[in-house]
C-alpha positions as CSV (number, residue, x, y, z in Angstrom):
1,X,209.8,96.2,-31.9
2,X,208.8,93.7,-34.6
3,X,212.0,91.7,-33.9
4,X,211.4,91.8,-30.2
5,X,207.8,90.5,-30.2
6,X,208.3,88.0,-33.0
7,X,208.9,85.2,-30.5
8,X,205.5,85.9,-28.9
9,X,203.5,85.7,-32.1
10,X,200.9,83.3,-30.6
11,X,200.2,85.6,-27.6
12,X,200.1,88.7,-29.8
13,X,197.6,86.9,-32.2
14,X,195.4,85.9,-29.2
15,X,195.5,89.5,-28.0
16,X,194.5,90.8,-31.5
17,X,191.6,88.4,-31.7
18,X,190.4,89.3,-28.2
19,X,190.7,93.0,-29.0
20,X,188.8,92.7,-32.3
21,X,186.0,90.7,-30.8
22,X,185.8,93.0,-27.9
23,X,185.6,96.0,-30.2
24,X,182.8,94.4,-32.2
25,X,180.9,93.8,-29.0
26,X,181.4,97.4,-27.9
27,X,180.3,98.7,-31.3
28,X,177.2,96.5,-31.2
29,X,176.4,97.8,-27.7
30,X,176.6,101.4,-28.9
31,X,174.4,100.7,-31.9
32,X,171.8,99.0,-29.7
33,X,171.9,101.8,-27.1
34,X,171.5,104.4,-29.8
35,X,168.5,102.6,-31.3
36,X,166.9,102.3,-27.9
37,X,167.4,106.0,-27.2
38,X,165.9,106.9,-30.6
39,X,162.9,104.6,-30.0
40,X,162.3,106.1,-26.6
41,X,162.4,109.6,-28.0
42,X,160.0,108.7,-30.8
43,X,157.7,106.8,-28.4
44,X,158.2,103.5,-30.3
45,X,158.3,100.0,-28.8
46,X,160.8,98.5,-31.3
47,X,164.2,99.3,-32.7
48,X,165.6,98.6,-36.2
49,X,165.4,97.4,-38.7
50,X,169.0,95.9,-38.5
51,X,169.7,93.2,-41.1
52,X,166.0,93.5,-42.0
53,X,164.9,92.7,-38.5
54,X,163.3,94.7,-35.7
55,X,163.3,93.9,-32.0
56,X,161.4,95.2,-29.0
57,X,163.1,97.6,-26.7
58,X,162.9,95.1,-23.9
59,X,164.8,92.4,-25.8
60,X,167.2,95.1,-27.0
61,X,168.0,96.0,-23.4
62,X,168.6,92.4,-22.5
63,X,170.9,91.9,-25.5
64,X,172.8,95.1,-24.6
65,X,173.3,93.9,-21.0
66,X,174.6,90.5,-22.3
67,X,176.9,92.2,-24.8
68,X,178.2,94.5,-22.1
69,X,179.1,91.6,-19.8
70,X,180.8,89.8,-22.7
71,X,182.8,93.0,-23.5
72,X,184.1,93.0,-19.9
73,X,185.1,89.4,-20.1
74,X,187.1,90.0,-23.3
75,X,188.7,93.1,-21.7
76,X,189.9,91.0,-18.7
77,X,191.2,88.3,-21.0
78,X,193.1,91.0,-22.9
79,X,194.6,92.4,-19.7
80,X,195.7,89.0,-18.6
81,X,197.5,88.3,-21.9
82,X,199.1,91.7,-21.9
83,X,200.4,91.3,-18.3
84,X,201.8,87.9,-19.0
85,X,203.5,89.2,-22.2
86,X,205.2,92.2,-20.5
87,X,206.4,90.0,-17.6
88,X,207.9,87.5,-20.0
89,X,209.6,90.2,-22.1
90,X,211.2,91.7,-18.9
91,X,212.5,88.3,-17.9
92,X,213.7,87.3,-21.3
93,X,215.4,90.6,-22.1
94,X,217.3,90.5,-18.8
95,X,218.3,86.9,-19.5
96,X,219.5,87.7,-23.0
97,X,221.6,90.6,-21.9
98,X,223.0,89.0,-18.8
99,X,223.8,85.7,-20.5
100,X,225.4,87.5,-23.5
101,X,227.5,89.6,-21.2
102,X,228.6,86.8,-18.9
103,X,229.5,84.5,-21.8
104,X,231.4,87.3,-23.6
105,X,235.2,87.4,-23.6
106,X,237.1,89.0,-20.8
107,X,238.3,91.7,-23.2
108,X,234.7,92.8,-23.9
109,X,233.7,92.7,-20.2
110,X,236.8,94.7,-19.1
111,X,236.2,97.3,-21.8
112,X,232.6,98.0,-20.6
113,X,232.2,101.1,-18.4
114,X,231.4,100.4,-14.8
115,X,227.7,100.4,-14.2
116,X,226.8,99.8,-17.9
117,X,225.3,96.4,-17.5
118,X,223.3,97.5,-14.4
119,X,221.9,100.5,-16.4
120,X,221.0,98.2,-19.3
121,X,219.3,95.6,-17.1
122,X,217.3,98.1,-15.1
123,X,216.3,101.3,-16.8
124,X,216.8,100.2,-20.4
125,X,214.9,96.9,-19.9
126,X,212.2,98.8,-18.1
127,X,211.8,101.1,-21.1
128,X,211.6,98.0,-23.3
129,X,208.9,96.5,-21.1
130,X,207.0,99.8,-21.1
131,X,207.2,99.8,-24.9
132,X,205.8,96.3,-25.1
133,X,203.0,97.3,-22.7
134,X,202.3,100.3,-24.9
135,X,202.3,98.0,-28.0
136,X,199.7,95.7,-26.4
137,X,197.5,98.8,-25.7
138,X,198.0,100.0,-29.2
139,X,197.0,96.6,-30.6
140,X,193.9,96.7,-28.5
141,X,193.1,100.2,-29.6
142,X,193.8,99.5,-33.3
143,X,191.7,96.3,-33.5
144,X,188.9,98.0,-31.6
145,X,189.1,100.9,-34.0
146,X,189.0,98.5,-36.9
147,X,185.9,96.9,-35.4
148,X,184.2,100.3,-34.9
149,X,185.1,101.5,-38.4
150,X,183.8,98.2,-39.9
151,X,180.5,98.7,-38.1
152,X,180.4,102.3,-39.3
153,X,181.0,101.2,-42.9
154,X,178.2,98.7,-42.6
155,X,175.8,101.4,-41.3
156,X,176.9,104.3,-43.5
157,X,179.8,103.8,-45.9
158,X,180.0,107.4,-47.0
159,X,180.3,109.1,-43.6
160,X,182.7,106.5,-42.3
161,X,184.9,106.7,-45.4
162,X,185.2,110.4,-44.9
163,X,186.3,109.9,-41.4
164,X,188.9,107.4,-42.5
165,X,190.3,109.8,-45.0
166,X,190.4,112.5,-42.3
167,X,192.3,110.2,-39.9
168,X,194.9,109.3,-42.6
169,X,195.5,113.0,-43.2
170,X,195.9,113.6,-39.5
171,X,198.5,110.7,-39.3
172,X,200.5,112.2,-42.2
173,X,200.5,115.6,-40.6
174,X,201.9,114.2,-37.4
175,X,204.7,112.1,-39.0
176,X,207.4,114.9,-38.7
177,X,206.6,115.1,-35.0
178,X,207.3,111.4,-34.6
179,X,210.6,111.7,-36.4
180,X,211.6,114.5,-34.1
181,X,210.7,112.4,-31.1
182,X,212.9,109.6,-32.3
183,X,215.9,111.9,-32.6
184,X,215.3,113.4,-29.2
185,X,214.9,110.0,-27.7
186,X,218.2,108.8,-29.0
187,X,219.9,111.8,-27.3
188,X,218.0,110.9,-24.1
189,X,219.3,107.3,-24.2
190,X,222.9,108.5,-24.6
191,X,222.5,111.0,-21.8
192,X,221.1,108.3,-19.5
193,X,224.1,106.0,-20.2
194,X,226.6,108.8,-19.6
195,X,224.9,109.6,-16.4
196,X,225.0,106.0,-15.1
197,X,228.6,105.6,-16.1
198,X,229.7,108.8,-14.5
199,X,227.8,108.2,-11.3
200,X,229.2,104.7,-11.0
201,X,232.7,106.0,-11.5
202,X,232.4,108.8,-9.0
203,X,230.7,106.6,-6.5
204,X,233.8,104.4,-6.4
205,X,235.9,107.4,-5.3
206,X,234.1,108.0,-2.0
207,X,237.2,107.8,0.2
208,X,239.3,110.1,-2.1
209,X,236.4,112.5,-2.2
210,X,236.2,112.7,1.5
211,X,240.0,113.0,1.9
212,X,240.4,115.8,-0.6
213,X,237.2,117.6,0.5
214,X,235.8,117.9,-3.0
215,X,232.2,116.8,-2.2
216,X,230.9,120.1,-3.7
217,X,232.6,119.4,-7.0
218,X,231.2,115.8,-7.0
219,X,227.8,117.3,-6.3
220,X,228.1,119.8,-9.0
221,X,229.3,117.2,-11.6
222,X,226.3,114.9,-10.8
223,X,223.9,117.9,-10.8
224,X,225.1,118.9,-14.3
225,X,224.7,115.4,-15.6
226,X,221.3,115.1,-13.9
227,X,220.2,118.4,-15.5
228,X,221.3,117.3,-19.0
229,X,219.6,113.9,-18.7
230,X,216.4,115.5,-17.3
231,X,216.4,118.2,-20.1
232,X,216.6,115.6,-22.8
233,X,213.9,113.5,-21.1
234,X,211.7,116.6,-20.8
235,X,212.0,117.4,-24.5
236,X,211.1,113.8,-25.4
237,X,208.1,113.7,-23.1
238,X,206.8,117.0,-24.3
239,X,206.9,116.0,-28.0
240,X,205.4,112.6,-27.3
241,X,202.7,114.2,-25.2
242,X,201.7,116.6,-27.9
243,X,200.7,113.8,-30.3
244,X,197.5,112.8,-28.5
245,X,195.9,116.2,-27.9
246,X,196.9,117.5,-31.4
247,X,195.4,114.3,-33.0
248,X,192.2,114.7,-31.0
249,X,191.7,118.3,-31.9
250,X,192.3,117.6,-35.6
251,X,190.1,114.6,-35.5
252,X,187.2,116.4,-33.8
253,X,187.6,119.1,-36.4
254,X,187.1,116.5,-39.1
255,X,184.0,115.2,-37.4
256,X,182.7,118.8,-37.1
257,X,183.2,119.3,-40.8
258,X,181.4,116.1,-41.5
259,X,178.4,117.1,-39.4
260,X,178.4,120.5,-41.3
261,X,178.3,118.7,-44.6
262,X,175.4,116.4,-43.4
263,X,173.4,119.4,-42.3
264,X,173.8,121.0,-45.7
265,X,172.9,117.9,-47.8
266,X,170.3,116.6,-45.3
267,X,170.0,113.1,-43.8
268,X,166.8,111.3,-43.0
269,X,167.5,108.3,-40.7
270,X,168.4,109.9,-37.4
271,X,168.9,106.5,-35.7
272,X,171.6,105.6,-38.2
273,X,173.3,109.0,-38.1
274,X,173.2,108.9,-34.3
275,X,174.8,105.5,-34.2
276,X,177.5,106.5,-36.8
277,X,178.3,109.7,-34.9
278,X,178.6,107.8,-31.6
279,X,180.8,105.1,-33.2
280,X,183.0,107.8,-34.8
281,X,183.4,109.7,-31.6
282,X,184.3,106.6,-29.7
283,X,186.7,105.7,-32.5
284,X,188.4,109.0,-31.9
285,X,189.3,107.9,-28.4
286,X,191.0,104.8,-29.8
287,X,192.7,106.9,-32.4
288,X,194.0,109.1,-29.6
289,X,195.4,106.1,-27.8
290,X,197.1,105.1,-31.1
291,X,198.6,108.5,-31.4
292,X,199.9,108.5,-27.8
293,X,201.2,104.9,-28.3
294,X,203.0,106.1,-31.5
295,X,204.8,108.8,-29.6
296,X,205.8,106.4,-26.7
297,X,207.0,103.7,-29.1
298,X,209.0,106.3,-31.1
299,X,210.6,107.6,-27.9
300,X,211.4,104.0,-26.8
301,X,213.0,103.1,-30.2
302,X,216.6,104.1,-29.2
303,X,216.4,102.0,-26.0
304,X,215.1,99.0,-27.9
305,X,217.9,99.4,-30.4
306,X,220.5,99.9,-27.5
307,X,219.4,96.6,-25.8
308,X,219.4,94.7,-29.1
309,X,222.8,96.1,-30.4
310,X,224.5,95.6,-27.0
311,X,223.3,92.0,-26.7
312,X,224.5,91.3,-30.3
313,X,227.9,92.9,-29.5
314,X,228.3,90.7,-26.5
315,X,227.3,87.6,-28.3
316,X,229.6,88.4,-31.2
317,X,232.7,88.1,-28.9
318,X,232.2,84.9,-26.8
319,X,234.8,83.7,-24.5
320,X,237.3,81.5,-26.3
321,X,238.0,77.8,-25.8
322,X,237.9,74.5,-27.6
323,X,237.1,70.9,-26.8
324,X,240.6,69.4,-26.2
325,X,241.6,68.0,-22.8
326,X,245.3,67.9,-22.1
327,X,246.7,65.3,-19.6
328,X,247.7,68.1,-17.3
329,X,247.9,71.9,-16.9
330,X,251.7,71.7,-16.8
331,X,254.2,72.0,-18.3
332,X,252.9,75.4,-19.4
333,X,255.0,76.6,-22.2
334,X,255.0,80.1,-23.8
335,X,256.7,80.5,-27.1
336,X,257.4,84.0,-28.4
337,X,254.1,85.2,-26.9
338,X,253.0,88.7,-27.9
339,X,249.9,90.7,-27.0
340,X,248.7,94.1,-28.0
341,X,245.6,96.0,-26.8
342,X,245.9,98.2,-29.9
343,X,247.9,97.6,-33.0
344,X,250.4,100.3,-32.4
345,X,251.0,99.6,-28.7
346,X,252.2,96.1,-27.7
347,X,251.7,95.3,-24.0
348,X,253.9,92.2,-24.1
349,X,256.3,90.9,-26.6
350,X,258.7,88.0,-27.2
351,X,257.8,86.2,-23.9
352,X,259.1,82.6,-23.8
353,X,259.2,80.5,-20.7
354,X,258.2,77.1,-19.2
355,X,256.5,76.4,-15.9
356,X,256.7,72.8,-14.6
357,X,254.6,71.0,-12.0
358,X,255.0,72.3,-8.5
359,X,257.3,75.2,-9.6
360,X,256.9,78.7,-8.1
361,X,257.6,81.4,-10.6
362,X,257.8,85.1,-9.5
363,X,257.2,87.9,-11.9
364,X,258.5,91.4,-11.2
365,X,258.8,94.7,-13.2
366,X,257.8,98.3,-13.1
367,X,254.2,99.4,-13.2
368,X,252.7,99.1,-16.6
369,X,255.4,96.6,-17.8
370,X,252.9,93.9,-18.8
371,X,252.8,91.7,-15.7
372,X,249.0,91.7,-15.4
373,X,248.6,91.1,-19.1
374,X,250.9,88.0,-18.7
375,X,248.6,86.8,-15.9
376,X,245.5,87.1,-18.1
377,X,247.2,85.3,-20.9
378,X,248.2,82.4,-18.6
379,X,244.7,82.2,-17.2
380,X,243.4,81.9,-20.7
381,X,241.1,84.9,-20.5
382,X,243.0,86.6,-23.3
383,X,244.6,85.1,-26.4
384,X,248.1,86.0,-27.6
385,X,248.2,88.3,-30.6
386,X,251.0,86.0,-31.9
387,X,253.0,83.1,-30.5
388,X,251.6,80.3,-28.5
389,X,250.8,79.2,-24.9
390,X,250.5,75.4,-24.5
391,X,249.4,73.1,-21.6
392,X,251.1,69.7,-22.0
393,X,251.5,70.5,-25.7
394,X,247.9,71.6,-26.3
395,X,247.3,75.2,-27.3
396,X,245.3,77.0,-24.7
397,X,242.9,78.3,-27.4
398,X,241.9,74.7,-28.1
399,X,241.6,73.6,-24.5
400,X,238.1,73.0,-23.1
401,X,237.3,76.0,-20.9
402,X,235.3,74.0,-18.3
403,X,238.2,71.6,-17.8
404,X,240.7,74.5,-17.6
405,X,238.7,76.6,-15.2
406,X,238.4,73.7,-12.8
407,X,242.2,73.4,-12.6
408,X,243.3,77.0,-12.6
409,X,242.8,79.6,-9.9
410,X,243.4,83.3,-9.5
411,X,243.9,85.7,-6.5
412,X,243.6,89.4,-7.4
413,X,245.4,92.3,-5.8
414,X,242.1,93.5,-4.4
415,X,240.1,90.7,-2.7
416,X,236.6,91.0,-4.0
417,X,233.9,89.3,-1.9
418,X,230.2,89.3,-2.4
419,X,227.3,89.7,0.0
420,X,226.9,86.3,1.6
421,X,228.3,83.8,4.1
422,X,231.9,82.7,4.5
423,X,231.1,79.3,2.9
424,X,229.4,80.9,-0.1
425,X,232.3,83.2,-0.7
426,X,234.8,80.3,-0.6
427,X,232.7,78.0,-2.8
428,X,232.1,80.9,-5.3
429,X,229.1,79.3,-7.0
430,X,231.0,76.1,-7.8
431,X,229.3,72.8,-7.2
432,X,231.1,69.8,-5.7
433,X,233.0,71.7,-3.0
434,X,231.9,70.0,0.3
435,X,232.4,71.2,3.8
436,X,235.6,69.2,4.2
437,X,237.1,71.0,1.2
438,X,236.2,74.3,2.7
439,X,238.0,73.5,5.9
440,X,241.1,72.2,4.0
441,X,241.2,75.4,1.9
442,X,240.8,77.6,4.9
443,X,243.5,75.8,6.8
444,X,245.9,76.0,3.8
445,X,245.1,79.7,3.5
446,X,245.8,80.3,7.3
447,X,242.3,81.8,7.7
448,X,240.6,78.9,9.6
449,X,241.2,80.4,13.0
450,X,239.7,83.8,11.9
451,X,236.6,82.0,10.5
452,X,236.0,79.9,13.6
453,X,236.2,83.1,15.7
454,X,233.2,84.5,13.9
455,X,229.8,84.0,15.6
456,X,228.6,81.3,13.2
457,X,231.9,80.2,11.6
458,X,231.5,79.3,8.0
459,X,227.8,80.2,8.1
460,X,228.6,83.8,9.3
461,X,227.2,86.5,7.0
462,X,230.0,88.8,6.0
463,X,227.9,91.9,5.2
464,X,228.0,93.8,1.9
465,X,231.1,92.8,0.0
466,X,232.7,91.3,3.1
467,X,232.8,94.5,5.0
468,X,233.1,92.8,8.3
469,X,236.6,91.4,7.6
470,X,239.9,93.2,7.6
471,X,241.9,93.6,4.4
472,X,244.3,90.7,5.4
473,X,241.3,88.4,6.2
474,X,239.6,89.2,2.9
475,X,242.8,88.4,1.0
476,X,243.4,85.1,2.8
477,X,239.7,84.2,2.3
478,X,240.3,84.9,-1.4
479,X,243.2,82.5,-1.4
480,X,241.0,79.9,0.3
481,X,238.5,80.4,-2.5
482,X,241.3,79.7,-5.0
483,X,242.5,76.6,-3.1
484,X,239.0,75.1,-2.5
485,X,238.9,73.7,-6.0
486,X,242.3,71.9,-5.6
487,X,243.9,73.8,-8.6
488,X,247.0,72.6,-10.4
489,X,248.0,76.2,-11.3
490,X,247.6,79.2,-9.0
491,X,248.2,82.8,-10.2
492,X,248.5,85.6,-7.7
493,X,248.6,89.3,-8.8
494,X,250.1,91.5,-6.1
495,X,248.6,89.4,-3.3
496,X,250.3,91.3,-0.4
497,X,250.8,94.8,-1.8
498,X,248.1,96.4,0.5
499,X,248.7,94.2,3.6
500,X,250.4,94.8,6.9
501,X,253.5,92.8,7.8
502,X,251.6,90.1,9.9
503,X,249.1,89.5,7.1
504,X,251.9,89.3,4.5
505,X,253.7,86.7,6.7
506,X,250.6,84.5,6.9
507,X,250.2,84.6,3.1
508,X,253.8,83.8,2.6
509,X,253.4,80.9,4.9
510,X,250.4,79.7,2.9
511,X,252.4,79.9,-0.4
512,X,255.4,78.1,1.2
513,X,253.1,75.3,2.2
514,X,251.8,74.9,-1.3
515,X,255.3,74.8,-2.9
516,X,255.9,71.6,-4.8
517,X,252.2,70.5,-4.9
518,X,250.8,73.4,-6.9
519,X,252.4,75.4,-9.7
520,X,252.3,79.0,-8.7
521,X,252.9,82.3,-10.5
522,X,253.3,85.3,-8.1
523,X,253.3,88.8,-9.5
524,X,254.6,91.1,-6.9
525,X,256.3,94.4,-6.2
526,X,257.3,93.4,-2.6
527,X,260.5,91.4,-3.0
528,X,259.9,89.8,0.4
529,X,256.9,88.0,-1.1
530,X,259.2,86.3,-3.7
531,X,261.6,84.6,-1.3
532,X,260.0,81.2,-1.9
533,X,260.3,81.4,-5.8
534,X,262.3,78.8,-7.7
535,X,262.7,81.3,-10.5
536,X,261.9,84.9,-11.1
537,X,260.9,86.5,-14.4
538,X,261.8,90.2,-15.0
539,X,259.5,92.2,-17.4
540,X,260.5,95.7,-18.4
541,X,258.5,97.8,-20.9
542,X,256.5,94.9,-22.2
543,X,259.6,92.7,-22.8
544,X,260.8,89.7,-20.7
545,X,264.4,90.7,-20.1
546,X,265.4,87.8,-17.7
547,X,264.1,84.6,-16.2
548,X,266.4,82.7,-13.8
549,X,267.0,81.7,-10.2
550,X,267.2,84.4,-7.6
551,X,270.9,83.8,-7.2
552,X,271.6,84.1,-10.9
553,X,269.5,87.2,-11.2
554,X,271.7,88.9,-8.6
555,X,274.5,88.5,-11.0
556,X,272.9,89.3,-14.4
557,X,269.8,91.5,-13.8
558,X,270.3,95.2,-12.9
559,X,266.5,95.6,-12.3
560,X,266.5,92.7,-9.9
561,X,269.5,94.1,-8.0
562,X,268.0,97.5,-7.8
563,X,264.6,96.1,-6.6
564,X,266.4,94.2,-3.8
565,X,268.3,97.3,-2.8
566,X,265.1,99.4,-2.7
567,X,263.5,96.7,-0.5
568,X,266.5,96.8,1.9
569,X,267.4,93.2,1.1
570,X,271.2,92.6,1.1
């Protein structure tokens, strides 16, 4: 918490000053009111002496009213500071997390469970915000308590000192409970993350769930996870909730003991003892707030740590890149490139090839052979474990990422669109792509006619994740997105695997029209998609076994011949 609020020192200092001054005003008000009450009971017209001075009850009433209004003003200022602080913390924590994640390497992003970032940005940040709100309340209570105790020490040092000792004892007694809360809260944080990850994963399997009729098993799994998360949360809330009432009972017991001692030894000045007792009783309410805040902050500690550690983990693995700008993307040359996700399991080894300007290279191989890994290496989102990839002689690890990203495009097997218009999906948050570029890209992707058939054309809203388009339309729109930036290198990963024959024919026509002007890498299982390729690379079990023209591969690659045979191509 200290690390979190360190950047808001000025605001916290202002809150502390306002809380302390407000506490002094409240203590002064209680002292004056007690004096007035005692004067009225004793049928006297003055109160005091305070600091050697006595004042009439009428003046005292006026001063009390002014002090009360000033206390309200300080309260409102404190509320405004607290509200601004918590709002800023919410915004800043979401910015820190989202920026760290979005600027992290693709390896880190891909390794994160689905739904993890959403859980962190919502429930975890909400817990952090609540913790900061609790902290501001605790600061107000603490400084008000200090003001009350200071006033009490001024009026009667002995009695107030005894109360301070009693409060210290109570705090020490409750320390084991706070430690227990922290341990339970850590378990609750883990349970919440597991619940979010599992729900996100199960939610993506809706079609399969309906097909196999296992809704009851899905329901049971989510119910079990919900019960576990709720049980850990209940234990944390129970322990945290016990702090305040236990503290209050023990503190009242201490006051009761103090009153008993005073009755035994005797005490003459009833106005002073009345004021001290009133101050101490009011102090107990602030002490109770501190006890409750202690429990809440202890329960929030794992969430604070989770947000901080996750942001640091993202920031520790930023996306790569340098500051060099090669003359062109091609020739793209791979020399003995190897990549391993784990040290004992290489995904790709000994890959050497060259892609020239305008060349179309196909990549085939069995599932899990390393084709998608090759695509990620070529795109520059992963770095080779050994070997090198160069663009016009410059190692990709040294190439400026902004320059590279503006000249390389990617079309995934599953066309992912976001909620928005056609134009917004093709632009994909990139500046400098005008309406003319949108039309050129849509024309090249053979999707312009489909767009113009929509009620508002490029301004048509596609619904959530492009749900209003067919699979073939979404894929061709994804190709238009890739072409809108006029790339020099286009990488397509299984672009037609889930499409019907007509949609595949349209995409093949698109790729044929790009041949010679854009360097293209096509990863495909459908051999019909590769009929425009100048050369084809064969990857088997993580090793590049062949790279040659289709005609030559018919002679020297058994895998290629078998693939043609399976596809029914003579």
